[in-house]
N, C-alpha and C positions, 0 to 999 in steps of 0.2 A: 871626379869622384866626391862624394859629401862622406866626411868623418866626423864621429863624435869621440872626444876626448873623455876618458873615465878615470876613476881612483887616482887622480891626479893629486902631487902635493910640491907646495913652493919649493922646497928643500929638494928635491928631485933633478937631475939634471935630463930626466926622459919622461916623455909621457905615453901613456897609453892610449890607443885608440881602434874603435871600430867601425867595419865600414858602414854607409845605410840600407844596405840591400845585399841579398845572396848572390855571389858569382856562379854559383851552381844551385839550378833550385831544386832539384830532388836526386840523392845518393842515397844509397845505406852507410850506416857507419860500418858496418862488416857483413856482408851478404852471407856469412857462412854462420850467422846468429848467435857466434861466440863474442864477447867482448872482451878479450884477452889483449887485443890490439886494432887499434883502430886501423880500417885497410880502404875500402873503396872512399871514404871522405877524404882521407888523407891525400890519397892519390889525386883527387879534384883539387883540393886545395893546390897541391904543387902544381898541376896543371893550370889551373886560374891564373896564378900568381907568376908563371915562370919568366914574363918578360916584364917583372916588377926589378925595380932597382935592390940588388940581395942584399943592401946593408938595413933592409925592411924588415926581413925574417918574419913572413906572413905567419899566422897561426892560428891557432881556437881559443878563443877566449874561454875562461874554467868558470865551473858553477859558482865556485867561492868568490868569484871576482863579480859575478852578477847578484851574490848575496850583498858584498859590500858597496854596490853600488844602490841599491836598494834599501840598505840598512836592515837587512836580517841579520839579528844576532843570534849567536849559536849555532849558525850552520856550519856544517863540513861536510864535503861532499865525499871524504876519504871515510867517512863512519854512517853516511846518512844513507838510509833505505828510500826503496820507493814511497813509500809513504811520508817522507820529508819534503815533498814539493811545494811549492807555494806560488802565490798570484803576485806580481811586485808592487802594485800600489798599498797593499796591505800588508804584506809580508804572512799572510794567512793563508788556510784553504777554503776562505769564503770569497766567492766572485764579487768585486767591488760592478758596482752599476754604475755605467759610464757611457757617453755619448761617444761619437767620433771625434777624435782629437782632446780629449779631454784627458787620456792619461798622461802621468809627470813623465813616466818612461817609456811613453810611446818610441820613442828612437831605439828601444831595445827589442822592438817586435814589429813594426812598420814593414811594409812589403810582404805581407803575410796573408793566407788565403781569409776574408771576412774578418779581418783584423779589426775592423773599423766598429765593429759591432762590440768591441771589448776596449775601446778606446784609442787605437792606434789612431794616425792621420789616414794614411794612405794604405791600400789593398793590393795584393798582387796574388790571384787565383794560380799561380803556379808553384805555391809550397806553402807546408803548413808550418814550416819553423826553420830552424838552422841547429846542426849538432855542435855540442860544446865537445872538449877534450876527454871530458871525463866518462870511464865505465862507471855503472853500476857498485857500489862495495860489496852490496849484499846479493845481486841476481847475476848469475853467470851471462845471461842475454839481454841483458840493458845497457844503454849509455844516455845520457842524458843531453838534454835542448832545451832550447828556446822555442816555446809553441806562439800559437795566434790568439790564443787567449789572455797574454800578457802574463805567461807563466813559465817557470822552471820547472820541469820533471823529467823522469827519464821513460824510456821507451825502448821498444825489442831494438837492439843493433841492427838487425836485417833489414825493415821498413826502410824503405824509400820514399819517404814522405817529408823530411827535411833535407835542409841543402847544406850549403858552407856559407860562411858571412865571415871575412878574413877579418881578425884583429892585429895591429902591428904596436911595436914599441919604437918610438922616435927619439932621437936628440932634440931637445927644446933649441939649441942652438940653430938646429936647420929650421927652425919656424921662422928666426926673425929676420 
């Protein structure tokens, strides 16, 4: 498996990492359409990672973590509505013009459908993106996701167009 470290600091004894691909291609966040709790996506994460070392504590990445990675200032998913989505490359709602492999943050949306048109390196037609842990703060039927466009935005929780991409936090001492 290939992992990418993110939001690391030298002073921390731990490092966050996200897998480079989804472990489940498509699953709803919550098939009831409610965003009061993640259901099917959480079940898929548990199923996908049940044979992993339990100390890894697989989880979903948070939209605020994505904003920190890309340097998006002023973003707080707890108060952000559906109109606060953004492209990774420029932290705006203006699409950057990128060719395959040119995106700085391609590792965040590689292995999604037709993502090469948006600057990622490797496309995978089985999924549009992956779910984040966050539900919408303003709409009761939406949850946040990373999409093939190189964006973070919210979508209907009942949609099964996104998948599961595990993140983990591990002790740096285990890496040496």
